[in-house]
N, C-alpha and C positions, 0 to 999 in steps of 0.2 A: 660514652669513656670513648677512649679511643685507643681498638684498633692493628694488629695489624692484619694481615692483605689473607695470610698463609693461616691466618686462625682461625680450625675448624669451625665451627657458628658462620665467621665468615662465608667457610665455605661450601656448607650442608647452605646458608644461605643461597646463597649464587646457581647452584644445581641443583634448589627448588625454585626458581624468578625459569620462566623463560620469556621475557620483553628485557632490556636494559632500556630506563631512559639517559641519553646522556647528553646533556647542558653543556656547553661552547666560549666564551666575545668571542665574538667581531673585529673587525680589526679598530670598529666604530665604539668599542665596549658595549653593544650589545645580546644580549645573551638568547642565545637560539641552544635550544629541545626542542627532542626527538625521540621516538620511539623505536627500537633494533629492537631484531635476534641476535644472537651471537653465542658467544663459544669462547665458555673455559678453553685454556691450554697453555699447557709448559707457565704455571703463575702470571698470565695472560690476559684480560680479555679481549678478542675480538668482534667486530661487526664493518659486513660487508654493505657495500654501497659504492654508490658512482664518486664517484670528485663534486662531481658542480651540490650536492649534496650540502645544504652552507653549516653544517657544524664539521665535514670533511674540509670547506674552506677551511675557515676560522679553525683549524687544526695545522694546516699548513705556517701558520703566520704567527700562533700561540698553544703550545702546546698542555694549557690543565686544562684541565679533563674533572668531570663529579659525574660522578653514573649511581644512580638510583634505579635497586631493584626489589620489587615484592614482591618473593616470596612466594609468587600466588600457587606452587605446586603444594606448598608449609601446612604445618597443624597452627601459625602466630597471622594471623591480618592486623593485626595494632601495630605492628612498627615495619620500615623501612635502612630499607642499609643504604647507606650512604657511600661511594668510596669518591676519592681525591687521588687522580694519579694522573699523571704527563701521557702523551697522546703521540698518534705519528701514524704518520697514512703513512699505505704498503701496498705495492703492488706486483712483486712479486711472485709468477709462477703458481713454484712450490709450493708455498705456502696456500700461497691461494685455496691450491688442488685442498691443500693435506682441510684447510684451511672448513673447504668447501661440506668436505665429503667427510665431516666431521659432522659439520649444519646438517644433513642429506638426510645425515643419520640418529639424531633430534628430535631434529621437526617433520622429517614427512614419510621416516620407517622408521612409526611407532603405528602400535593402533589407530591414535585418535587422527594421525594425519593420515593415514593412508587413507581411512575412510575417508578423510574431508578430496582427498587428492581425485576419488573416484567424486562423487557430490560433485564435484568442479572437476568431471575431467572434458565435458566440453568446454570448457573458459583457457583450458592449455595453451592453443596458438596463441591468443591474446597476449596474453597472458609470457611465452615465448617468443611475438614482435616486443613487447616496449618490454622485455632487456633487449631486443636489439638493438634495437633503437637510443635509447641510454647512454651505451658505453659507459666505457673512463671510469669504471671497476675494477673497488677493492678493496680494501683494510682498514680500518681504523681499528692501530691497535694499544689502546692501551695496555702501560706499566702501573697496577695500583702501591699508592707510598702511603696512607693512609683507611681505614675501616669503622666507620660508624655504627650501633644503629640507634632507629631514631622516631620517636610512636611517629605513630602511622595519622595523616589527618581525616 
């Protein structure tokens, strides 16, 4: 059954998800699927990545995208949420900053996130160097158009 993206059950499922798998089509018609951290903000879904990411390159030529959420922190392990929408590449510094601050609160400033950071504190210089070398960061912004719950495989 197709639902509206602002449906309460859809929003709750998104809130209970920590990872989204985004799928796009390359200019040659090949599917690219990658898992990313995400943030839901003002009716849109944002994923930070670099411009060289295959999905980021894909959406620059074909804005259609499919998002799959698994609701990892919820009680229902028997279903997946599929959202179809229109994607765009965003590099606006104010938007990047707002999303990065909210993502830090969601992924790092939780008890589990802080514990993971403490356990991996020696790896932070490598992590920082990796991100500095990659450069070209931005956001994939998806405007949801339809939502549908599917049975989990």
